[in-house]
Short mmCIF file of the C-alpha atoms (twelve columns), coordinates in Angstrom:
data_MODEL
# 
_entry.id   MODEL 
# 
loop_
_atom_site.group_PDB 
_atom_site.id 
_atom_site.type_symbol 
_atom_site.label_atom_id 
_atom_site.label_alt_id 
_atom_site.label_comp_id 
_atom_site.label_asym_id 
_atom_site.label_seq_id 
_atom_site.Cartn_x 
_atom_site.Cartn_y 
_atom_site.Cartn_z 
_atom_site.pdbx_PDB_model_num 
ATOM 1  C CA . MET A 1  110.557 44.021 56.017 1 
ATOM 2  C CA . GLN A 2  107.058 45.333 56.487 1 
ATOM 3  C CA . GLN A 3  105.777 41.889 55.476 1 
ATOM 4  C CA . PHE A 4  107.727 39.950 58.112 1 
ATOM 5  C CA . PRO A 5  105.329 40.347 61.065 1 
ATOM 6  C CA . GLU A 6  102.405 39.230 58.883 1 
ATOM 7  C CA . LEU A 7  104.461 36.351 57.480 1 
ATOM 8  C CA . GLU A 8  105.425 35.194 60.979 1 
ATOM 9  C CA . LYS A 9  101.804 35.338 62.135 1 
ATOM 10 C CA . LYS A 10 100.525 33.413 59.115 1 
ATOM 11 C CA . TYR A 11 103.090 30.622 59.472 1 
ATOM 12 C CA . LYS A 12 103.506 30.592 63.269 1 
ATOM 13 C CA . ASP A 13 102.610 26.881 63.456 1 
ATOM 14 C CA . LYS A 14 104.996 25.938 60.647 1 
ATOM 15 C CA . ASP A 15 108.744 25.491 60.622 1 
ATOM 16 C CA . LEU A 16 109.492 29.100 59.645 1 
ATOM 17 C CA . VAL A 17 112.074 31.378 61.204 1 
ATOM 18 C CA . VAL A 18 112.443 34.973 60.030 1 
ATOM 19 C CA . PHE A 19 115.903 36.478 60.415 1 
ATOM 20 C CA . ASN A 20 116.370 40.186 59.741 1 
ATOM 21 C CA . PHE A 21 119.696 41.799 58.921 1 
ATOM 22 C CA . SER A 22 119.634 45.570 58.686 1 
ATOM 23 C CA . PHE A 23 121.986 47.892 56.837 1 
ATOM 24 C CA . ASP A 24 121.114 50.876 59.020 1 
ATOM 25 C CA . VAL A 25 124.327 52.629 60.039 1 
ATOM 26 C CA . GLY A 26 123.218 54.067 63.378 1 
ATOM 27 C CA . HIS A 27 122.122 52.069 66.394 1 
ATOM 28 C CA . GLU A 28 119.192 54.381 67.188 1 
ATOM 29 C CA . GLU A 29 118.064 54.392 63.534 1 
ATOM 30 C CA . TRP A 30 118.117 50.587 63.461 1 
ATOM 31 C CA . LYS A 31 116.349 50.275 66.816 1 
ATOM 32 C CA . SER A 32 113.691 52.842 65.876 1 
ATOM 33 C CA . MET A 33 112.922 51.196 62.534 1 
ATOM 34 C CA . SER A 34 112.759 47.757 64.166 1 
ATOM 35 C CA . GLU A 35 110.220 49.052 66.674 1 
ATOM 36 C CA . GLN A 36 108.246 50.897 63.992 1 
ATOM 37 C CA . LEU A 37 107.990 47.722 61.906 1 
ATOM 38 C CA . GLN A 38 107.177 45.671 65.022 1 
ATOM 39 C CA . LEU A 39 109.839 43.091 64.241 1 
ATOM 40 C CA . LYS A 40 109.596 40.234 66.727 1 
ATOM 41 C CA . SER A 41 111.928 37.893 64.882 1 
ATOM 42 C CA . ILE A 42 115.703 37.657 65.038 1 
ATOM 43 C CA . ASN A 43 116.879 41.131 64.106 1 
ATOM 44 C CA . THR A 44 120.507 42.151 63.833 1 
ATOM 45 C CA . SER A 45 122.871 44.546 62.095 1 
ATOM 46 C CA . ASN A 46 126.564 45.220 61.838 1 
ATOM 47 C CA . LEU A 47 125.651 48.935 61.589 1 
ATOM 48 C CA . LYS A 48 127.473 49.271 58.290 1 
ATOM 49 C CA . ASN A 49 126.175 50.730 55.085 1 
ATOM 50 C CA . MET A 50 125.380 48.070 52.514 1 
ATOM 51 C CA . SER A 51 128.228 49.238 50.265 1 
ATOM 52 C CA . ARG A 52 130.717 48.617 53.103 1 
ATOM 53 C CA . SER A 53 129.221 45.409 54.424 1 
ATOM 54 C CA . LYS A 54 130.984 42.087 53.916 1 
ATOM 55 C CA . THR A 55 127.644 40.437 54.620 1 
ATOM 56 C CA . ALA A 56 126.048 42.133 51.597 1 
ATOM 57 C CA . PHE A 57 129.037 41.266 49.418 1 
ATOM 58 C CA . ASN A 58 129.210 37.634 50.564 1 
ATOM 59 C CA . TYR A 59 125.513 37.035 49.887 1 
ATOM 60 C CA . GLY A 60 125.205 39.071 46.691 1 
ATOM 61 C CA . VAL A 61 122.843 41.656 48.160 1 
ATOM 62 C CA . GLU A 62 122.757 44.566 45.727 1 
ATOM 63 C CA . SER A 63 119.460 46.211 46.707 1 
ATOM 64 C CA . ILE A 64 117.112 46.365 49.638 1 
ATOM 65 C CA . PRO A 65 114.842 44.929 50.655 1 
ATOM 66 C CA . SER A 66 116.407 41.605 49.813 1 
ATOM 67 C CA . GLY A 67 116.032 38.242 51.476 1 
ATOM 68 C CA . PHE A 68 116.640 34.541 51.331 1 
ATOM 69 C CA . ILE A 69 114.637 31.410 51.868 1 
ATOM 70 C CA . ILE A 70 116.917 28.989 53.675 1 
ATOM 71 C CA . SER A 71 116.218 25.307 54.281 1 
ATOM 72 C CA . PRO A 72 116.329 23.808 57.792 1 
ATOM 73 C CA . GLU A 73 119.701 22.371 56.724 1 
ATOM 74 C CA . GLY A 74 121.043 25.885 56.099 1 
ATOM 75 C CA . LYS A 75 121.002 25.761 52.298 1 
ATOM 76 C CA . ILE A 76 119.905 28.893 50.435 1 
ATOM 77 C CA . ILE A 77 116.867 27.873 48.397 1 
ATOM 78 C CA . LYS A 78 115.923 31.251 46.915 1 
ATOM 79 C CA . HIS A 79 117.227 34.807 46.927 1 
ATOM 80 C CA . ILE A 80 114.218 37.124 47.256 1 
ATOM 81 C CA . ASN A 81 114.517 40.547 45.629 1 
ATOM 82 C CA . PHE A 82 112.317 43.576 46.176 1 
ATOM 83 C CA . ASP A 83 110.156 42.738 43.167 1 
ATOM 84 C CA . ASP A 84 109.485 39.108 44.201 1 
ATOM 85 C CA . ASN A 85 106.305 38.213 46.062 1 
ATOM 86 C CA . LEU A 86 107.599 36.954 49.397 1 
ATOM 87 C CA . PHE A 87 104.285 35.343 50.392 1 
ATOM 88 C CA . GLU A 88 104.044 33.431 47.124 1 
ATOM 89 C CA . GLU A 89 107.617 32.184 47.400 1 
ATOM 90 C CA . VAL A 90 107.121 30.968 50.975 1 
ATOM 91 C CA . LYS A 91 103.731 29.440 50.113 1 
ATOM 92 C CA . LYS A 92 105.421 27.296 47.441 1 
ATOM 93 C CA . LEU A 93 107.665 25.771 50.090 1 
ATOM 94 C CA . ILE A 94 105.466 25.538 53.177 1 
ATOM 95 C CA . LYS A 95 102.293 23.521 52.968 1 
# 
């Protein structure tokens, strides 16, 4: 998540939307972390621990951070895990 503000800035003139989904369980914890990371993008949470979240289960999220590259049509192109280079994966898709 720390990379998202930089990613948004780098690709601000491209067709890139960053959507954050947090697994923080407390509203204040989620809000505080969002402010600390300076997240300006869409940022939401169901305030449920990852192990209790249907969202995590439905999308196969087993560790965090985890993310997805989704096409403008809504198709998941790539599941990004914590050991993937997010910038390199986005660079491959956005010219």
